[in-house]
N, C-alpha and C positions, 0 to 999 in steps of 0.2 A: 416721184419717187423712190423712196433713201432705202434700199434693198443690207443686209447683213447678209454676205453672199455666204457664212462660214460660218456656224458654230451648231451646240448639241449638249445634250439635254437626257439626265440618263437618272435612275435610281438604284447608286453604287451597290456593287455588288464584284469581289475578290475573284471569284471563279467564271466572272468576263471583263473586268475593266481588271486583267493582271499587270497591265501596258503604264498601267501605272504606280511609277518605280513608290522607293521611301523616301526618295526628293523631291516629291511630287502629293503625300500625304493632303498636305491643302483639299488636294479633290479629292480625296475619299469620302464626297456628299453626293444626297442627290443635288441637282440641279436642273432645277423646270420654268417650262416661260414665267409664274408668277414672278422667280428674280428675273427674271431677263429685262421680261416684256416691257419697266422702264424703263431703266436700264438703254438699251434701245431706242427710246418713246425720246428720252431727253440728252441725246445725239443727234437725236432729225431723222430716228429711222423709226419706218412704217411697216415693215412686209422687214426676216425671214426667210432665209433655207438652213431647215436642221441636217447634219451631216450624219451617219451611224460610226460610232467608237466602235461596237466590239463585234463578235464577229460572229453573228446570226438570225436566225432568221426574224427571232421573238423581238428584235431590235428592232427592226425595219418594221412592227408592227406593234411595236412602243411609240416608234414613233410618227406614222400613220394617224395613230390613234390624238398622239398630242397636234395635229392636223388642226383632224377634225373639229381639234373642240377649241382649235385657239388661231382663231383668221391669221394673227402674225404671222401664224408658221406658215409661208406662200408653199415651201417645196419642203420633201426633201428629198434626197440624197439615203437611197437604204443598203441595206449590205442584202444578195444571190450566189448561191453555193455556184461561183461560175465554172467549175467545169463539173459538174454535179448531174446526172439522167437527167435529174427533174429538175434541172434550172428553164423550161418556155414553162412546164409549172409556176413555178413561182412566179415565177415574168406576170405571166395572167393573169396570176393573182394578187400580186400586188398595185400590177397596171388598172389592175377595178379601181383605186381607189384617184381620182384624177391631182392629186400632191404628188404620186411617186414621181416622181419626174429624174429620176436617177441614182448609179450607183456605184460605191465604191467597196478598194479591200485595202487591208491594211499590208497592202506588198509592203512596205517602212519594214515593215518585221518580217516576211519572208529573208528565211536567212538561204536562199537562190537570188543573185543582185541580177537575175533574165527570170525572171520571173514570166515577169509583163512579156517579153517574145515568146515564150510554152506558148506551144502551136495551141494545144490547151483552153490555154489561159484566151488566149483571142480572140479562135475560137468562137471560145463561150461571152466577148465582148463585143466578140463577132453578129454577137445576135442581137443586141442590146435595138441599133437602131432598125427593129422592127415595130420595135414597139417605143420609139423617137422616144430614149434615155440617154441624155448624159452617163458618161467613166467619167469617174471625178478623180487623177491618176497623185497618190498621195505614194512620196519616193523620194530617193536620200537622193542625191549625188551620183555617188558608186552607181546608183539603179537607173539612168538618166540613157545612155544608153540602150539598156530595152525599153527606157517609154521611144525614145529617138521610133525605134524599130515597131512598136508599136505603132504608132500615130499613121509613119508610111503603111504597113500593109491592111489599115483600115482610111481609105482618104474620108470616105463618107459616114463616119463615126464623126462624133459633137466628141471632144474631151478637152475637157481644165489640169491642169494646173496645178493640183493646193499646195502653199502655203513659198510659194515658189523654187520649186525644185528643190528649198531649204539647206539656205545655201552655208559656210560658216561661215556666220557673223559675227562673234565671239573671236575667233581666233585674226576678222580682215583677211581669211583668204576664198581668195578667191577665182584659182582655177582644179582644175579640170569645168568646177561651174557653170563661169561665166559658159565658155563654148562648146558645153551639152547645151545647160538654157540656152542660147543660139540659134540651136540645132536642134530643141524641139520646139521653136517661138518660127521656122522658116515652114514649119508645117498650118499651116491656117484650116484644116478643123482642129486648133489647136485655141482654145482662151487661157488665163493665167490667173491668179485671185490673188491681190494682194493682201496676206492672210501673215500668219503663226510668224512676222519674223523677229516680232521681241523676241518668243522664246527660245530661240536659236544665237539669240544676243546671250549681253548675259543682264542671266536678271534683275539686280541688285541693281545693274549706276548702266545701260541702256542708255543712249541717248536719237530726236529724231538723226541727228549726224550722220547716228554707225550708220539708220538701215539707208540712206538717203543713198548714194551706189550702186546700188537695189534695187531702187526702185525710179532710180535714172534709164539702168539696163533693163528691166521688167518693159521698162515707158516706152526704152527706143528698138526696141528687137516686139514688142507685139500689137503697142499701138493701144491707142488707147479709147482703144474701135476694139480686143481684144484684153480690155483688163475690169476688174473685179474687186472691189472691198473687201476683205471680210474678217473679222475681231479674233476668229477662236476665238470663241469663248466658251465655258473656262480654264478653258486651259491655258486665253495670254494671263489669265489672273495671280499667275508665277511671274510675272514679269512683268503689273498692272492694271489699275487699274481699268473699263471697258469706255473711258470716256480720252483716256490717255492714249490706250493703242490705237482708234483706230482714229480717234485726232492724228497726228503721225497723218497717218497718208494725204487725211482729207486735208490737211493742210499739202504736203509733198502735192495736194492733184489740184491745187488754189491757183498754180498761174496759168494754168489749162484753162483753153474753154465754156461757159458754160456747157454748152451742147453735150461737153468731150468730159464736164465734172459733172453732170447726168452720165449718161453711159457708165464710169466709170459706178459711181456709188449708186445707181441704178439699175437700169434699164441695158443693160448687160447683158444680166443676172435673169432676168426675164426672160429676154430674149436666146440664152445659154439654153437652158432651165426648161426653154415655153412652158413658162405662168400664167394663167387668161389673166390678159389684158395690157401684155407686152404690147409695143407697138412694132407698126408695122416694119 
């Protein structure tokens, strides 16, 4: 079973998708399962994980409604207000849906580079373990020190790092990302998505060789057992069609053993998100 561990659906509204800048105008429209599923199936994927893209409870309800109607959507990583006194109530309500499997906050957009290590945020993320939920870390390299601190404070909480922590692929700069990436990977409760690199590269001229140094570091630091593929559709469309984007990662892992490939392309995501039917 192949699982695309990271993609998005939305009905575009400027007020809730303000992160879509003028340079991303191609994303200012609706993106829904009827468009993604044939693309993913043609690339061999039999399911996906839908991840939040706006900071509203309505977004989480929207994704769960999609999951109810489309079995292809195996799990939802939604939004809750981690610092709200209503957090437990929000979690209880959403966890009534079996496909609510994780939480994410757009931490990359927070002005405070240490947002992920704030005591109230750590306390909120600490509540997720009681509900069996994973937390997705979305952060730029400058925010990775806080992510490292967070993972250390909550050693029993499962984390997944999105987009390898968004290294500066376009410039080829490795530090301080590489050092901090290694430090985060040293925490065994953190997994990593092989996703999002193409939009950190030069959109109109990237090649698989531009991505390879970052993929090699991820493989070295996390091992095949803690990596999973993600398309980041439709954001990836800024830099390439679905098949080309996921194909670059599939080709990279093609030299690994059959079991290791199966893990990266599917079973690791099933396990990390506790998706029904995951192998033991």
